[in-house]
N, C-alpha and C positions, 0 to 999 in steps of 0.2 A: 953100288949103289950100301953106306955100309948101313946094314939093319937095326934099330935099336934093342939092347938088351930087353930078355921077356923081362916084364913087370914094371919096365921101364915107360916112365909119362910121353905120350907122343909129345912134340917137337909142337911152336906154336904153328909152324908155316902147315904142318901136316895139320892139324886141329879146324884150324883155318879152310882145306881142302876140303876135308871129310863134308863141314858143315856144307858149304858150296852147291858141292856133291848133291847132298838129301836136299837143300834149298830147289835145286833144278829136278831135281826127280818131282820134289812134290807139285811144281808147277805145269809139267808136263801133260796130264790129262786137261787144263782147262785150257792149254795152250792148242790141243788137239781139236777141240771141242768149239775153240770160238771162233765168233761169227767175224768174215770180212764185211768192208764198209760196203752196201749194197746197191751203190748207186754212184755214177762219175758223169761230171760235166764232158759233154759230145760234139756239145754245136752251139755256138749263139751267132746272133742275129738283128740289125736293127736299123731303123730307117730314122732318118731326123723331116723328113716332108712327106707325109701323109697325105689324108685323102682333105682337100680345104673346105673350108665353109659351103654349104652349097645348098639346093632346096632337098635331092636324097641322092643315094649314091647305088649304085645295082651292086649286087655281090663284084669284091674287090679282092684279087687273091697281091697278101701282103709280104707273108716270108712264103720259100719254100726248102727246107732241109731235109738232110738226111742222117741217118744210125744206121750202125751194124747192129746188133742184137744176137746174144746165142740162143740156145736153142731154150731156155727158158727162158727169155728176158721180156722185157716188155719198157715200153718208154711211155715215159712224164716228160708233156712238154708246158712248159708254162710261159703264158700269152700277156706280156704287160702293155697296155697302151693306155693315154690321153685321148681323152673323148672329149667329144663339145656340140653343146646342145642348146639351141636358140628356142624360147619359144613365145609367140605376142598372139594377144586376141585381140577385138576392136569392137565393141559390144556398144550397141546405140538402143535406150531405150526412149519410148512414148507416153507420157502420162496418158494414163486409161487402157493404155495397150497391153498390159498384163507385165511379167516376168519375157525379158529377154536375156538368153544366155549364147556363148560360143564357147568354143574350147580350142587346145591346140597340144598336139603331142610329137616328139622328135624320141628318137630310140637308134641306138647301136649296138648291133650281135654281131658277136664271131662263132664262127666256129673251123673245126681243126681237122684235117683227115691223114688218116696215115694209108698209106698207098688206094686213097681213093676210097674210103671208108671211112664214115665218121666218128671220131673217138667221143667215150664218156665224158662229159654226161652229155655231147649233142650240141646244141644250139644255145649260148649264153648270152644274157641279154647284158650288154658291159655296162650301160648307164639308158637311162628312160626317164622323162619328164610328162608328165600330163596336167596340163594346165585351162582350167575352164572357168568363166565368168557369166556371174550371173548378174544383172540389174532390174529392178523392176522398180518405176516412179509412177507417185498417185496424185498429182498437185489439182485435180480440177481442172486445169484450162490446157488444152489438148494442144495446145499449143507450145508450152513447153517440152523439153526433151533433155535429157543429160548422159554425156558418153563419159565411159570409163576405157582409158585404155592402161593395156598388163604388158611390160615386157621384161623374159626373164634370159640372163645367157647366164651358163655355166661350162664348165672347163674338167674335168675329173681322171684322173691316174689311177685305172684298175686292173686287176691282175688276178688271174683263175689257174685252175693247173686241169690240165687235159689227160686223160689215161687210155693205153689201149694195151691191152696182149691177155698173158703170154701166145708171143710173135715168132715166129720160123726166125733162125738162124740167116737172115740174107740182109740184103742193104734195102734198107724202109728208107721212103721218101715220107715228109711230112708238108701237108702244106695249112696253110692260115690264109681263113676268108672274113674278110669283115663286110657289114649290107647294113644301110643308114634309110631312115626312114622317117617321112613325117604324115600327117593326119591332121586337117582342121576339118569342123563341122558348126552345123549352125545349132539354134533353139530345138533343131526336130531332128538333131542326129544324121539329117544328107550330110555328104562329104562337099566341101567347097575349096574353093582356090583357096591357100593361104593367104591370106593378106599380108602389107608390109606396111612401112609410113617411116618415118625420122623423125626420134624422139626425144626430148633433151639434144638434142645433137647427135644423137647414135644412129644409125641405118639399122633397123627392125624387121621380124620377120620371122617365120619360123623354120630353121635349117639342123644341119646336122656336120658332122667332120672330125678326122682323125686326126691327133699332133703326132709327138715321137711316140714309138714302139719296139719293141723289143722281144725276141722270141728264145729260149735254150732251153734245149734236147739233152734229158737223160734216161740213159736205162738203170730200170729197175726189176731186180732179180726175187724181188719178198713185196706178196701185196694180202691184204685182207680182205681183198673182194672176192665174195662167193660168184 
């Protein structure tokens, strides 16, 4: 290769190569200490048919997924779920009898375990509603009475992230459990059998259920938890 004469100005290609080398050298420290992505999705599961609307349901396993972590890896489990709540109260008051009241409550809770141990933050309430109705009637006629009925039905989509770690470098099993419960009480606070009826053509009652649900598991190598 012919060398340029002493004092000769470098060619355009030589100047370009020199600038490129200097640019890459300047980037080297940043690249060496740069942080790569700290997580990657490793598992996805879904269900189209959850627990149908019912009086209550005991802890039920919705998902069971597996994920292998590194020596310092942790697991982030994201659970999304449609939640069904029905609450119905039937309260009757008699003139001169003071206030009468009833209540109905329905809730769905979720717990996620990794290798049989609860993930943080433990049990999470995905949906909950307390409905209470009180009636007082004073007309001076003991034969008069009034009845008020109130029925509500809701369905919510909810998401929550559960965490566990750091964990050992092994294959971990993550289980998602859901539980639904109902509670009905009279004016004294005594638990009673939840009533039901037909209101405006709708079958009513106090019930719970789960619709579509999904689970995403991913490994996390960084966390600010102490």
